[in-house]
LOFIKE-321315 format. One record per residue (C-alpha): residue number from 1; x, y, z; residue in three letters. Coordinates in nm, 4 decimals, padded with zeros to 6 digits. Example, Ala and Ser with C-alpha at 12.3 -4.5 7.8 and 13.67 -1.06 7.14 Angstrom:
REM residues 2
+-----+----------+----------+----------+------+
:  nr :       c1 :       c2 :       c3 : rest :
+-----+----------+----------+----------+------+
:   1 :  01.2300 : -00.4500 :  00.7800 :  ALA :
:   2 :  01.3670 : -00.1060 :  00.7140 :  SER :
+-----+----------+----------+----------+------+
***
This chain:
REM residues 345
+-----+----------+----------+----------+------+
:  nr :       c1 :       c2 :       c3 : rest :
+-----+----------+----------+----------+------+
:   1 : -06.2468 : -03.7906 : -03.8294 :  MET :
:   2 : -06.0944 : -03.9530 : -04.0944 :  ALA :
:   3 : -05.7842 : -03.9343 : -04.3029 :  VAL :
:   4 : -05.8620 : -03.9984 : -04.6138 :  GLU :
:   5 : -05.6894 : -03.9164 : -05.0251 :  ASP :
:   6 : -05.3767 : -03.9481 : -04.8948 :  GLY :
:   7 : -05.1347 : -03.9693 : -05.1816 :  ARG :
:   8 : -04.7751 : -03.9303 : -05.2283 :  ALA :
:   9 : -04.6333 : -03.6738 : -05.5204 :  VAL :
:  10 : -04.3330 : -03.6645 : -05.6410 :  ALA :
:  11 : -04.1315 : -03.4375 : -05.7851 :  SER :
:  12 : -03.8270 : -03.5010 : -05.9924 :  VAL :
:  13 : -03.5006 : -03.2776 : -06.0937 :  ALA :
:  14 : -03.4217 : -03.4164 : -06.4506 :  SER :
:  15 : -03.1027 : -03.5080 : -06.6394 :  GLY :
:  16 : -03.0375 : -03.8401 : -06.5912 :  TYR :
:  17 : -02.6860 : -03.8158 : -06.4008 :  ASP :
:  18 : -02.8048 : -03.5784 : -06.1330 :  GLY :
:  19 : -03.1473 : -03.6693 : -06.1693 :  LEU :
:  20 : -03.3443 : -03.6586 : -05.8002 :  CYS :
:  21 : -03.6696 : -03.7491 : -05.6883 :  VAL :
:  22 : -03.8616 : -03.5624 : -05.3804 :  ARG :
:  23 : -04.1187 : -03.7162 : -05.2281 :  LEU :
:  24 : -04.4152 : -03.6051 : -05.0147 :  HIS :
:  25 : -04.7463 : -03.6774 : -04.8950 :  VAL :
:  26 : -05.0590 : -03.5202 : -04.9564 :  GLU :
:  27 : -05.3799 : -03.6160 : -04.7909 :  GLY :
:  28 : -05.7176 : -03.4537 : -04.6577 :  ARG :
:  29 : -05.9153 : -03.4745 : -04.3136 :  CYS :
:  30 : -06.2784 : -03.5474 : -04.4013 :  GLU :
:  31 : -06.5870 : -03.5585 : -04.2203 :  GLY :
:  32 : -06.7124 : -03.2958 : -03.9457 :  THR :
:  33 : -06.3479 : -03.1260 : -04.0000 :  SER :
:  34 : -06.2472 : -03.0844 : -04.3378 :  ASP :
:  35 : -05.8667 : -02.9602 : -04.4135 :  PHE :
:  36 : -05.5426 : -03.0270 : -04.6324 :  ALA :
:  37 : -05.3168 : -03.2135 : -04.4314 :  LEU :
:  38 : -04.9820 : -03.0807 : -04.5577 :  ARG :
:  39 : -05.1392 : -02.7469 : -04.6273 :  GLY :
:  40 : -05.1696 : -02.7412 : -04.2389 :  THR :
:  41 : -04.8994 : -02.8559 : -04.1586 :  HIS :
:  42 : -04.6696 : -02.6179 : -04.3092 :  LEU :
:  43 : -04.8666 : -02.3099 : -04.2226 :  LEU :
:  44 : -04.8424 : -02.4172 : -03.8162 :  LEU :
:  45 : -04.5008 : -02.4856 : -03.8734 :  ASP :
:  46 : -04.4712 : -02.1122 : -04.0207 :  ALA :
:  47 : -04.6744 : -01.9529 : -03.7956 :  LEU :
:  48 : -04.4540 : -02.1255 : -03.4583 :  GLY :
:  49 : -04.1526 : -02.0431 : -03.6156 :  ARG :
:  50 : -04.2110 : -01.6796 : -03.6689 :  THR :
:  51 : -04.4944 : -01.5846 : -03.4852 :  GLY :
:  52 : -04.6697 : -01.4022 : -03.6958 :  SER :
:  53 : -04.9158 : -01.4109 : -03.9988 :  LEU :
:  54 : -04.7093 : -01.2155 : -04.2110 :  GLN :
:  55 : -04.3959 : -01.3872 : -04.1639 :  GLY :
:  56 : -04.5751 : -01.7392 : -04.2038 :  ALA :
:  57 : -04.6730 : -01.6056 : -04.5797 :  ALA :
:  58 : -04.2930 : -01.4792 : -04.6669 :  GLU :
:  59 : -04.1955 : -01.8351 : -04.5731 :  VAL :
:  60 : -04.4294 : -02.0011 : -04.7270 :  LEU :
:  61 : -04.3968 : -01.7509 : -05.0931 :  SER :
:  62 : -04.7605 : -01.6923 : -05.0605 :  ILE :
:  63 : -04.9470 : -01.3420 : -05.0115 :  SER :
:  64 : -05.0838 : -01.2300 : -04.6593 :  TYR :
:  65 : -05.4822 : -01.2615 : -04.8047 :  ARG :
:  66 : -05.3870 : -01.6520 : -04.9245 :  SER :
:  67 : -05.2384 : -01.7802 : -04.5906 :  ALA :
:  68 : -05.5302 : -01.5486 : -04.3887 :  TRP :
:  69 : -05.7690 : -01.7550 : -04.6375 :  GLY :
:  70 : -05.5954 : -02.0997 : -04.5251 :  GLN :
:  71 : -05.5934 : -01.9819 : -04.1219 :  LEU :
:  72 : -05.9654 : -01.8964 : -04.1585 :  ASP :
:  73 : -06.0862 : -02.2332 : -04.3458 :  ALA :
:  74 : -05.8793 : -02.4092 : -04.1012 :  LEU :
:  75 : -06.0485 : -02.2952 : -03.7641 :  GLU :
:  76 : -06.3633 : -02.3109 : -03.9905 :  GLN :
:  77 : -06.3416 : -02.6591 : -04.0256 :  ALA :
:  78 : -06.2358 : -02.7282 : -03.6626 :  LEU :
:  79 : -06.4578 : -02.5196 : -03.5161 :  GLY :
:  80 : -06.1735 : -02.3969 : -03.2596 :  GLN :
:  81 : -05.9015 : -02.1327 : -03.3498 :  PRO :
:  82 : -05.5617 : -02.2392 : -03.3611 :  VAL :
:  83 : -05.3930 : -01.9207 : -03.3308 :  VAL :
:  84 : -05.4565 : -01.5800 : -03.0778 :  VAL :
:  85 : -05.3214 : -01.2657 : -03.1514 :  LYS :
:  86 : -05.2223 : -01.0098 : -02.9094 :  THR :
:  87 : -05.1398 : -00.6585 : -03.0029 :  LYS :
:  88 : -04.8002 : -00.5897 : -03.0377 :  GLY :
:  89 : -04.6864 : -00.9281 : -03.0116 :  HIS :
:  90 : -04.7814 : -01.1046 : -03.3115 :  GLY :
:  91 : -04.9682 : -01.4374 : -03.3122 :  SER :
:  92 : -04.9340 : -01.7922 : -03.1550 :  SER :
:  93 : -05.0445 : -02.0914 : -03.1928 :  LEU :
:  94 : -05.3352 : -02.1933 : -02.9079 :  THR :
:  95 : -05.2861 : -02.5249 : -02.7181 :  PRO :
:  96 : -05.5200 : -02.6562 : -03.0149 :  LEU :
:  97 : -05.2348 : -02.5657 : -03.2810 :  GLY :
:  98 : -04.9271 : -02.6567 : -03.0784 :  VAL :
:  99 : -05.1094 : -02.9962 : -03.0442 :  ALA :
: 100 : -05.2424 : -03.0581 : -03.3861 :  LEU :
: 101 : -04.8420 : -02.9585 : -03.5072 :  LEU :
: 102 : -04.6901 : -03.2089 : -03.3070 :  THR :
: 103 : -04.9574 : -03.4650 : -03.4607 :  LEU :
: 104 : -04.8695 : -03.3688 : -03.8158 :  LEU :
: 105 : -04.5034 : -03.3091 : -03.7450 :  GLN :
: 106 : -04.5044 : -03.7169 : -03.5659 :  ALA :
: 107 : -04.6761 : -03.8249 : -03.8776 :  SER :
: 108 : -04.3951 : -03.6849 : -04.0672 :  GLN :
: 109 : -04.1185 : -03.8112 : -03.8889 :  THR :
: 110 : -04.2929 : -04.1926 : -03.8791 :  ARG :
: 111 : -04.3416 : -04.1709 : -04.2954 :  LEU :
: 112 : -03.9938 : -04.0035 : -04.3756 :  ALA :
: 113 : -03.7751 : -04.3690 : -04.3518 :  PRO :
: 114 : -04.0793 : -04.5370 : -04.5863 :  ALA :
: 115 : -04.0320 : -04.1829 : -04.8171 :  LEU :
: 116 : -03.6376 : -04.1638 : -04.8025 :  ALA :
: 117 : -03.6284 : -04.5398 : -04.9174 :  ALA :
: 118 : -03.9396 : -04.5068 : -05.1922 :  GLU :
: 119 : -03.7125 : -04.1941 : -05.3234 :  GLU :
: 120 : -03.3966 : -04.3790 : -05.3352 :  MET :
: 121 : -03.5838 : -04.6950 : -05.5509 :  ALA :
: 122 : -03.7575 : -04.4273 : -05.7645 :  LEU :
: 123 : -03.4516 : -04.2258 : -05.8356 :  THR :
: 124 : -03.2690 : -04.5312 : -05.9340 :  ASP :
: 125 : -03.5261 : -04.6846 : -06.1604 :  GLY :
: 126 : -03.6055 : -04.3425 : -06.3450 :  LEU :
: 127 : -03.2315 : -04.2921 : -06.3757 :  ARG :
: 128 : -03.2429 : -04.6547 : -06.5626 :  ARG :
: 129 : -03.5275 : -04.5736 : -06.7468 :  LEU :
: 130 : -03.3774 : -04.3028 : -06.8846 :  LEU :
: 131 : -03.0194 : -04.4199 : -06.9777 :  GLU :
: 132 : -02.9677 : -04.5539 : -07.3292 :  PRO :
: 133 : -03.0947 : -04.9255 : -07.3374 :  THR :
: 134 : -02.7141 : -05.0250 : -07.4440 :  ASP :
: 135 : -02.5881 : -04.8672 : -07.1265 :  ALA :
: 136 : -02.7849 : -05.1702 : -06.9249 :  ARG :
: 137 : -02.7119 : -05.5474 : -06.9166 :  ILE :
: 138 : -02.9899 : -05.7719 : -06.9008 :  ARG :
: 139 : -02.8987 : -06.0618 : -06.7089 :  LEU :
: 140 : -03.0950 : -06.3780 : -06.5749 :  ALA :
: 141 : -02.8650 : -06.6133 : -06.3243 :  ALA :
: 142 : -02.9527 : -06.9005 : -06.1019 :  SER :
: 143 : -02.9299 : -06.8072 : -05.7359 :  HIS :
: 144 : -02.5471 : -06.7776 : -05.5965 :  ASP :
: 145 : -02.4946 : -06.5356 : -05.2360 :  PRO :
: 146 : -02.1536 : -06.4817 : -05.3809 :  LEU :
: 147 : -02.2650 : -06.3373 : -05.7341 :  LEU :
: 148 : -02.5561 : -06.0931 : -05.5588 :  LEU :
: 149 : -02.3017 : -05.9563 : -05.3476 :  GLU :
: 150 : -02.0693 : -05.8490 : -05.6052 :  ALA :
: 151 : -02.4080 : -05.7403 : -05.8477 :  ILE :
: 152 : -02.5601 : -05.5090 : -05.5893 :  GLU :
: 153 : -02.3766 : -05.2514 : -05.6355 :  ALA :
: 154 : -02.3228 : -05.2389 : -05.9924 :  ARG :
: 155 : -02.6054 : -05.0147 : -06.1494 :  ARG :
: 156 : -02.5785 : -05.0856 : -06.5393 :  GLU :
: 157 : -02.6888 : -05.4720 : -06.4328 :  ILE :
: 158 : -03.0406 : -05.5607 : -06.4178 :  ASP :
: 159 : -03.0348 : -05.9008 : -06.2387 :  LEU :
: 160 : -03.3353 : -06.1490 : -06.2475 :  MET :
: 161 : -03.3117 : -06.4681 : -06.0220 :  VAL :
: 162 : -03.3959 : -06.7811 : -06.2337 :  ALA :
: 163 : -03.3487 : -07.1369 : -06.2363 :  GLY :
: 164 : -03.0256 : -07.2774 : -06.4204 :  SER :
: 165 : -03.2699 : -07.3663 : -06.7352 :  LEU :
: 166 : -03.5003 : -07.1295 : -06.6739 :  ASP :
: 167 : -03.2219 : -06.8694 : -06.7365 :  ALA :
: 168 : -03.0982 : -06.9898 : -07.0054 :  LEU :
: 169 : -03.4537 : -07.0172 : -07.1945 :  ALA :
: 170 : -03.4541 : -06.6580 : -07.1178 :  ARG :
: 171 : -03.0932 : -06.5937 : -07.2866 :  LEU :
: 172 : -03.2593 : -06.8328 : -07.5931 :  HIS :
: 173 : -03.5925 : -06.6436 : -07.6251 :  ASP :
: 174 : -03.3399 : -06.2874 : -07.6148 :  GLU :
: 175 : -03.5702 : -06.1700 : -07.3199 :  SER :
: 176 : -03.2085 : -06.1423 : -07.1512 :  VAL :
: 177 : -02.8352 : -06.0471 : -07.2732 :  ASP :
: 178 : -02.6811 : -06.2764 : -07.0162 :  ALA :
: 179 : -02.7366 : -06.6244 : -06.8286 :  ALA :
: 180 : -02.5838 : -06.7435 : -06.5131 :  GLY :
: 181 : -02.6086 : -07.1633 : -06.4902 :  PHE :
: 182 : -02.4792 : -07.4359 : -06.3444 :  HIS :
: 183 : -02.4954 : -07.8294 : -06.3349 :  TYR :
: 184 : -02.3005 : -07.9971 : -06.1165 :  GLY :
: 185 : -01.9822 : -08.1576 : -06.0532 :  SER :
: 186 : -01.6661 : -08.1517 : -06.2705 :  ASP :
: 187 : -01.6984 : -08.3399 : -06.6362 :  GLY :
: 188 : -01.8935 : -08.3072 : -06.9297 :  PRO :
: 189 : -02.2253 : -08.1161 : -06.8633 :  PRO :
: 190 : -02.5251 : -08.3281 : -06.9007 :  PRO :
: 191 : -02.7356 : -08.2969 : -07.2054 :  ALA :
: 192 : -02.9857 : -08.0617 : -07.1040 :  LEU :
: 193 : -02.6768 : -07.8055 : -07.0829 :  PHE :
: 194 : -02.4206 : -07.9425 : -07.3718 :  GLY :
: 195 : -02.5754 : -07.7241 : -07.6349 :  ALA :
: 196 : -02.4714 : -07.3945 : -07.4503 :  VAL :
: 197 : -02.0923 : -07.4718 : -07.5413 :  PHE :
: 198 : -02.1921 : -07.5565 : -07.9001 :  ASP :
: 199 : -02.3476 : -07.2461 : -07.9707 :  ARG :
: 200 : -02.2108 : -06.9757 : -08.2221 :  ARG :
: 201 : -02.3965 : -06.6516 : -08.0990 :  ASP :
: 202 : -02.2797 : -06.7514 : -07.7385 :  LEU :
: 203 : -01.9456 : -06.6635 : -07.5185 :  VAL :
: 204 : -01.9393 : -06.8794 : -07.2412 :  VAL :
: 205 : -01.6878 : -06.7983 : -06.9319 :  VAL :
: 206 : -01.6689 : -06.9789 : -06.5774 :  PRO :
: 207 : -01.7271 : -06.7144 : -06.3272 :  LEU :
: 208 : -01.6249 : -06.9364 : -05.9802 :  PHE :
: 209 : -01.6046 : -07.2762 : -05.8900 :  ARG :
: 210 : -01.8326 : -07.3736 : -05.5539 :  ARG :
: 211 : -01.8809 : -07.6441 : -05.3430 :  GLU :
: 212 : -02.2146 : -07.8036 : -05.2972 :  GLN :
: 213 : -02.3683 : -08.0704 : -05.0598 :  GLY :
: 214 : -02.6306 : -08.1904 : -04.7967 :  LEU :
: 215 : -02.7531 : -07.9237 : -04.5834 :  MET :
: 216 : -02.8484 : -08.1060 : -04.2479 :  ARG :
: 217 : -02.9752 : -08.0193 : -03.8896 :  ALA :
: 218 : -02.6774 : -07.9179 : -03.6669 :  ALA :
: 219 : -02.5550 : -08.2289 : -03.5163 :  GLY :
: 220 : -02.6684 : -08.4249 : -03.7918 :  ASN :
: 221 : -02.8971 : -08.5934 : -03.5462 :  PRO :
: 222 : -03.0540 : -08.8342 : -03.7938 :  LEU :
: 223 : -02.6739 : -08.9401 : -03.9282 :  ASN :
: 224 : -02.7360 : -08.8502 : -04.2985 :  LEU :
: 225 : -02.4670 : -08.9114 : -04.5291 :  GLY :
: 226 : -02.5617 : -08.9909 : -04.8403 :  SER :
: 227 : -02.8830 : -08.9712 : -05.0321 :  VAL :
: 228 : -02.9688 : -09.3317 : -04.9840 :  ALA :
: 229 : -03.0019 : -09.2492 : -04.5906 :  ASP :
: 230 : -03.2036 : -08.9788 : -04.6452 :  ILE :
: 231 : -03.4704 : -09.2670 : -04.8431 :  ALA :
: 232 : -03.3801 : -09.5219 : -04.5803 :  ALA :
: 233 : -03.4580 : -09.3161 : -04.2917 :  ARG :
: 234 : -03.7541 : -09.1252 : -04.4533 :  GLN :
: 235 : -03.6004 : -08.8028 : -04.3726 :  ALA :
: 236 : -03.7914 : -08.4904 : -04.4494 :  ARG :
: 237 : -03.6116 : -08.3331 : -04.7257 :  PHE :
: 238 : -03.6722 : -07.9482 : -04.9173 :  VAL :
: 239 : -03.5891 : -07.9450 : -05.3198 :  ASN :
: 240 : -03.5081 : -07.6749 : -05.5242 :  ARG :
: 241 : -03.7623 : -07.5596 : -05.8365 :  GLN :
: 242 : -03.7665 : -07.7359 : -06.1688 :  ARG :
: 243 : -03.5000 : -07.6460 : -06.3400 :  GLY :
: 244 : -03.2582 : -07.5687 : -06.0949 :  ALA :
: 245 : -02.9013 : -07.6919 : -06.1279 :  GLY :
: 246 : -02.8934 : -07.7999 : -05.7426 :  THR :
: 247 : -03.2109 : -07.9586 : -05.8595 :  ARG :
: 248 : -03.0782 : -08.1301 : -06.1541 :  ILE :
: 249 : -02.7551 : -08.2614 : -05.9456 :  TRP :
: 250 : -02.9906 : -08.4329 : -05.6636 :  PHE :
: 251 : -03.1829 : -08.6061 : -05.9063 :  GLU :
: 252 : -02.8726 : -08.7385 : -06.0836 :  ARG :
: 253 : -02.7430 : -08.8350 : -05.7665 :  LEU :
: 254 : -03.0290 : -09.0395 : -05.6816 :  CYS :
: 255 : -03.0380 : -09.1923 : -06.0319 :  ALA :
: 256 : -02.6639 : -09.3014 : -05.9598 :  GLU :
: 257 : -02.7693 : -09.4478 : -05.6239 :  ALA :
: 258 : -03.0771 : -09.6068 : -05.7595 :  GLY :
: 259 : -03.3053 : -09.4301 : -05.5615 :  ILE :
: 260 : -03.6744 : -09.4232 : -05.6770 :  ASP :
: 261 : -03.7350 : -09.0026 : -05.6139 :  LEU :
: 262 : -04.0972 : -09.1265 : -05.4707 :  ALA :
: 263 : -03.8824 : -09.2719 : -05.1533 :  ARG :
: 264 : -03.7788 : -08.9149 : -05.1197 :  ILE :
: 265 : -03.9949 : -08.7597 : -04.8471 :  VAL :
: 266 : -04.0672 : -08.3863 : -04.9695 :  GLY :
: 267 : -03.8890 : -08.4288 : -05.2824 :  HIS :
: 268 : -04.2024 : -08.2072 : -05.4406 :  GLN :
: 269 : -04.1364 : -07.9474 : -05.1568 :  THR :
: 270 : -03.9741 : -07.6300 : -05.3626 :  GLU :
: 271 : -03.7883 : -07.3455 : -05.2954 :  GLU :
: 272 : -03.6624 : -07.0810 : -05.4974 :  PHE :
: 273 : -03.2644 : -06.9995 : -05.2893 :  THR :
: 274 : -03.0318 : -07.1705 : -05.1222 :  HIS :
: 275 : -03.1185 : -06.9632 : -04.8331 :  GLN :
: 276 : -03.4886 : -07.0322 : -04.8220 :  ALA :
: 277 : -03.4174 : -07.4299 : -04.8193 :  VAL :
: 278 : -03.1413 : -07.3337 : -04.5192 :  ALA :
: 279 : -03.4098 : -07.1384 : -04.3144 :  ALA :
: 280 : -03.6409 : -07.4483 : -04.3622 :  LEU :
: 281 : -03.3974 : -07.6851 : -04.2042 :  ILE :
: 282 : -03.2751 : -07.4615 : -03.9713 :  ALA :
: 283 : -03.6017 : -07.3729 : -03.7923 :  THR :
: 284 : -03.7296 : -07.7499 : -03.7768 :  GLY :
: 285 : -03.9532 : -07.7871 : -04.0430 :  ALA :
: 286 : -03.6945 : -07.9869 : -04.2923 :  ALA :
: 287 : -03.4401 : -08.2112 : -04.2063 :  ASP :
: 288 : -03.2055 : -08.1723 : -04.5110 :  VAL :
: 289 : -03.1637 : -08.0094 : -04.8602 :  GLY :
: 290 : -02.8725 : -07.9664 : -05.0814 :  MET :
: 291 : -02.7343 : -07.6202 : -05.1287 :  GLY :
: 292 : -02.3784 : -07.4589 : -05.0687 :  THR :
: 293 : -02.1132 : -07.4550 : -04.7685 :  ARG :
: 294 : -02.1232 : -07.0506 : -04.7354 :  VAL :
: 295 : -02.5307 : -07.0771 : -04.6998 :  VAL :
: 296 : -02.5210 : -07.3814 : -04.5142 :  ALA :
: 297 : -02.2537 : -07.1975 : -04.2465 :  GLU :
: 298 : -02.4602 : -06.9056 : -04.2223 :  ARG :
: 299 : -02.7654 : -07.0789 : -04.0796 :  PHE :
: 300 : -02.5295 : -07.2726 : -03.8126 :  ALA :
: 301 : -02.5992 : -07.6290 : -04.0032 :  LEU :
: 302 : -02.4109 : -07.9541 : -04.0497 :  ASP :
: 303 : -02.3004 : -07.9937 : -04.4129 :  PHE :
: 304 : -02.1871 : -08.2787 : -04.6227 :  GLN :
: 305 : -01.9592 : -08.2260 : -04.9300 :  PRO :
: 306 : -02.0857 : -08.3973 : -05.2503 :  VAL :
: 307 : -01.8545 : -08.2270 : -05.4702 :  GLY :
: 308 : -01.7628 : -07.8845 : -05.6601 :  TRP :
: 309 : -01.8734 : -07.7467 : -05.9756 :  GLU :
: 310 : -01.8254 : -07.4150 : -06.2453 :  THR :
: 311 : -02.0206 : -07.1597 : -06.2224 :  TYR :
: 312 : -02.0502 : -07.0035 : -06.6025 :  PHE :
: 313 : -02.1872 : -06.7153 : -06.7806 :  LEU :
: 314 : -02.3255 : -06.7333 : -07.1160 :  ALA :
: 315 : -02.2945 : -06.3981 : -07.2992 :  ILE :
: 316 : -02.4822 : -06.2567 : -07.6278 :  ARG :
: 317 : -02.1635 : -06.2575 : -07.9071 :  ALA :
: 318 : -02.2969 : -05.9073 : -07.9920 :  ARG :
: 319 : -02.2502 : -05.7897 : -07.6447 :  ILE :
: 320 : -01.8795 : -05.6479 : -07.5167 :  ASP :
: 321 : -01.7920 : -05.9374 : -07.3199 :  THR :
: 322 : -01.5450 : -05.6428 : -07.1632 :  GLU :
: 323 : -01.8496 : -05.5161 : -06.9871 :  ARG :
: 324 : -01.8481 : -05.7742 : -06.7780 :  LEU :
: 325 : -01.4843 : -05.8104 : -06.7693 :  GLY :
: 326 : -01.5006 : -05.5943 : -06.4222 :  ALA :
: 327 : -01.7903 : -05.7856 : -06.2623 :  LEU :
: 328 : -01.5606 : -06.1376 : -06.3337 :  ARG :
: 329 : -01.2809 : -05.9818 : -06.1257 :  GLU :
: 330 : -01.4849 : -05.8642 : -05.8511 :  ASP :
: 331 : -01.6004 : -06.2840 : -05.8304 :  LEU :
: 332 : -01.2810 : -06.4235 : -05.8513 :  CYS :
: 333 : -01.1426 : -06.2184 : -05.6097 :  SER :
: 334 : -01.4250 : -06.2922 : -05.3809 :  ARG :
: 335 : -01.4100 : -06.6614 : -05.4479 :  ALA :
: 336 : -01.0974 : -06.6628 : -05.3923 :  GLY :
: 337 : -01.1108 : -06.5837 : -05.0119 :  ARG :
: 338 : -01.4508 : -06.7203 : -04.9471 :  THR :
: 339 : -01.4869 : -07.0683 : -04.7857 :  PRO :
: 340 : -01.6532 : -07.3132 : -05.0294 :  GLY :
: 341 : -01.5626 : -07.1046 : -05.3371 :  TYR :
: 342 : -01.2684 : -07.0901 : -05.5649 :  ALA :
: 343 : -01.1298 : -06.8847 : -05.8660 :  PRO :
: 344 : -01.2422 : -07.0715 : -06.1745 :  PRO :
: 345 : -01.0077 : -07.3118 : -06.3320 :  PRO :
+-----+----------+----------+----------+------+
***
């Protein structure tokens, strides 16, 4: 006997402000016994609660004839009765009926958390689809824990995490409305980023400052203090993906120290977030990487500061910058009370 053809069925109450998705699972038990799972669950539950087939029919808002037909089909499929009728006392479930109801209820209990989570995701997604397009802001941004926390509760922002250069490329081809980027340390921007500040169709604003450095295994067992030490001691380095501002900064540090990137063991090992880099170091899969102080502290890693940088937001000039004002104020407040961060200059 196998449960097959199971599917989630959604119903939607419309009007996007009050829109709400409700999911239930449909399925059939096919084989020697063939019956609908959800219909069986509802019928047995109603019979157990009312003690009569007529009462079950009323609870389910179906005719007595329909309820009788469902019950007869179920018992034909099982080859055994699930209900026993007692003259003057209505109907009650047989031991098989009770066991089957318990089994189906347990299945619903196990599925409930997953269905609830999917209901929330679908509700939110449908609301976004039904809202006017200009009610949302599409943002591509370099990974940062503080930024992710601030955006999490902002339904109007659709976030895509990308490297700094990738985020700016998406802004350039108009697939997003704004891009979050950084390029490492203070001073004039590198050539790769300089043109962004000169574009008349963009507004570039600072969001916050953050400290970056070398994230090393707890206690710094290899005594790594610089990129030269990483090369000399053949420490296993874990890098960020191409186009990431942190990678660009690290490669510049190597160039300034006269270190050939080929001497950095693991330079081609790429991860897409600061947390992923830190996790590899914390588990012993790597010795060192570059990232923010806050992530190093969360993973209990040793941290050697390299410098501070400003994280910027480039916004299309046609977008009302005031719509992002609340986000900027929130980030400024968070930066002022989080170690390794500071409000923008």
